[in-house]
C-alpha positions, 0 to 999 in steps of 0.5 A, a space after each residue: 276208308 281209303 287204302 294205301 298200297 305200297 310196291 317195292 320194286 327190288 333189282 333181283 326180279 328183272 329182265 335178264 341182262 342181255 347187254 350189246 344184244 339189246 336192243 338188236 333184231 334177231 337179224 342183228 343178233 345172228 349178224 353181228 354176233 354169230 359164233 357167240 349166236 350159234 352158242 347160244 342156240 346150242 348152250 344158252 347156259 354155258 354163254 355169257 353176254 357181252 357186257 350183260 350175264 349169264 343165265 345162272 346169275 339170273 337164276 342166283 338173282 332171282 331166288 336170293 329174291 325168293 330165298 328172302 321172301 320165304 325168310 319173312 314171311 315163314 308159314 
């Protein structure tokens, strides 16, 4: 008997959107975004990536998925 597994992708669980930092090396980010990088090191929770997102947006997105799963599968 064959068993079928259904895998669903949920956009709420995608990786952090680094925006314009995506694909750059660590050194490139430090060179191109000196002030923002320094703020990221000191206060990452306050930084919005250029054309990307903030950490609280990632948290809200992921927790929305968790809340949906909890509501759907009570107990």
